[in-house]
N, C-alpha and C positions, 0 to 999 in steps of 0.2 A: 023916410022917402028922400030926404036931401042927400043921404049917403049915396044912393044910386043915381039921382039926377046929376050929380057932379062927375059921373063916370067919364064922359068925353073930355071934360076940362082936366081931370086928373091925368088921363092918358096923354093929353097934349103936353102937359108939363114934363112927363117922362120923355117924350119924343124930342122936345126942345133941349132936354138935358143930356142927350146922347152926344158926347163930345167927339171931336175929330180924333182924339187920342184913343178912343175906344172905351172910355169910362163913362160912368153915369153920375149925374148930380143927384144926390139923395132927394127924394120928394115924398109926397103923401102916398098912402097905401093904394094898392090896386084891388078894389073890392070885386068879388066875384058876382056875376050877374046870374039871375035864375036861368036854368036850362029847361027847354021844352022837350028834351029827349027822354023817351021812356026806355029804360034799360031792358035789353033782351038777353044780355050775357049775365054778368053778375047781378044778383037781385038788388033791388033798392035797399032791402034790409041789410045786405052784406056791405054795400057802399056806406050806408049810415053807420054801421058798426065800425068800419075802418076809420072813418073820420072822427067818430066819438072816441075811440081808443087812442088815436093820435093826439087829440086835444087833451084827453085826460093825462097823457104822459108829459105834458108841459109842466115844468116846475113853476112854483109861484112867482119867482123873479122874472121868468120869461113872460108869463101872463101879464105881469105888471108893465113890462115894456111894450107889449102889443095891444093891451086892452085898457089904456088910460088909467093905469094904476091898480086895476082890479087884480087881486091875488087868488081869487077863487072863481070857479065857473058858476054863474048863476043857475038856479034851478030851471030845468027845461032847455037850456041852451045846448048842452052836449048831445041831446037827442035830435037836434034839428040842424043839419049842415048849413042851411041858409042863415039861421040865427047865429051860428058860429062865425060866419063871415062878417056879420054885423058886429059881433062882440069883439073880434080882433080887428081893431080899427086902424092899425098902421103896420107897415113892414118894419123889419129891423135890419140894420147893417151888421154883417158878420165880417170876419177877417178877409174873405175873398169875394163877397158879393152880398146881395140882399136876400132876405128870406121872408116869404109870405105864402101861406098854404093856398093851394088852388082847390076849387070845388070839383070833386071828382066827376060829378054829373056833366060838367062842361067838357071834360076830357073824353068821356066815354064814347061818343060817336066816332072819334078818330081811332081810339084804342080798339073798339070792336071791329073796325075795318082793317087795321094793320097789325095788331098784336094777336097772333094766332097760336094755336097749340104748338108747343116746342120752340117758339121763337126765342132768339137770344136778345135780351132786352137790357139796355144800359140807361140809367138815369144819371145825368151830369148834375151833381149837386142835389142829392136825394132828400135833403131836409128831414122832415119828420117821418118819411118812409111811405106815406099814403099812396103815392103813385106806383112805387114798387109793389105794394101789396095788391093793388088793383090789377097790375100787369100779371102778377102771379095767378090771380083768380081766372084770368083769361087763358092760362096755360103756359105762360112764359117762364123761361129760366131768367130770373131778374137779378141784376147787379146794380147797386147804387154806390156812387163814390161821393163822399161827403167829408169836407175838411174840418168843419166845426165840431169839436168834441162834444159839446152840449147837444147838438142835433143828432149825432151818432147815438148818444145815450138814449135820447127820446125815441128814436126809431127802433132801437133794439128793445126798449121797454114796451113799446106798442106791439112789436112783433111777438113778444112773449105773451102778451094779453090776447093775441089773435092766433095762438098756436093751433087751435082747433079749426081755423078758417084758412090760414095761410100755410103753405107747405114749407117748413123750415129748411128742407133740403134743396129748395129751388129759389130761395131768396137770400141774397147776401149783401150786407152793408159793409163797404170798405172805407176805413178812415184814411183819408189822404188827399193830396192835390190831384184833381182829375187831369191836369195837364201832363202829369208824370206817367200816365197810363196810356196805352194804345186804345184808340176808339174803333179800330178795325175788328172784324169778327162778330159784329152784331147785326141783327136783322132790323132792329128798331132802336133809335136813340131818342130819348126825351130830354129837352132842355127848356127850362123856364127862363125866358130871356131877360132876367134881371139877376141871375144866379152868379154871375161873374162880373167884376169890374173891368175885366180885360176882354171886352166884347170883340174887338177886331181879332185878337188871338184865338178866341173860340171859333170864329168864322173861318179863319185860315186853317186851323187844325181839322175842322169838319170838311173843308174843301179837299184836304189831302187824304183824310183817313176814313170818311164814310164809305162803306163798301158799295160797289156797283149793285144796284137793285135794292139797296137798303133804304129805309125811310128815316127821316128826321122829323119828329113831331115837336113843334115849338109852341110854348104857352106865352101869350101876350107878346108877340114879336115886336121889337123896337126898330129893326132895320133889316133889309134883305140879307140873304145868305148867298153871296156870289159863288158861281161855279156849280150850284145845285139847281135843279129844276123845281119850280113851285108846282106842286101837284094838287093841292086842295086848300080851301079856306073854309073854316067851320065856325059859326054857321054861314053857309054859302050866301044866304040872303043879306048878310051884312058885310058885303065885300070891302067897305071902307073901314070897318072896325071888327075884324074877326077875332074871336077868342083864341082859336087854334089855327096854325098853318102847318102844312105838311110839305116837306121837300124830299126829293130823291135824287140819287145819282144814276145816270143812264148806264146800262150794261154795255160791255164792249160791242155786242151785236147791234144794239140800238144805236150806239154812236157811229158804227160803220155804215148804217143805213142812211145817215143824215148827210 
């Protein structure tokens, strides 16, 4: 229980650590909170399986880094996404940013609203691939850009294990620096707001390249995204501490009416 009681304190530490230079001071993990959303798109079983296969793809050395030295997944943990979040008790720094998996049930309300059949979806820093896989279940053509070689291997290993669930022709993991790619041409972009140490650079590139009418879905926002319109906070009843925020760029017609 102490793990979740400390949520607001942990989040405050991250916000204090958001430097003027646009980098972050490394701090304690961001534990996922339980979601009250009942999925109406991907089934609960499908989401559970995605999260299970992603966790199973972690090598022992990564588990040891993220789970207080444990090199194996305890019995029963991989079958319960909530238990997985408790088991992985800290984030890890990678070359370009931090990694900590998000609970898919927390993302689902926003994804069901904005990720539609045929949507072009981009995940900036796709980590273990779970968000890509869920976007694909909702019908998206999903692309993830991930710099860390170990994470790319994990996501591809998980995708192989999910080949009967995830369409391999519509999910692509690209190994590289996402700043080197264009972020235009996508209907929805997802960004976990700890995935880059160059936070100001992320915000300026999104301001320039997010297409008019496209949405930016942000996990655990640390600071606003200037030049974009805040469209939603989820859960809406927790306006001071939303798990997910959604931004959009106005279309030329909308801008002309203002």
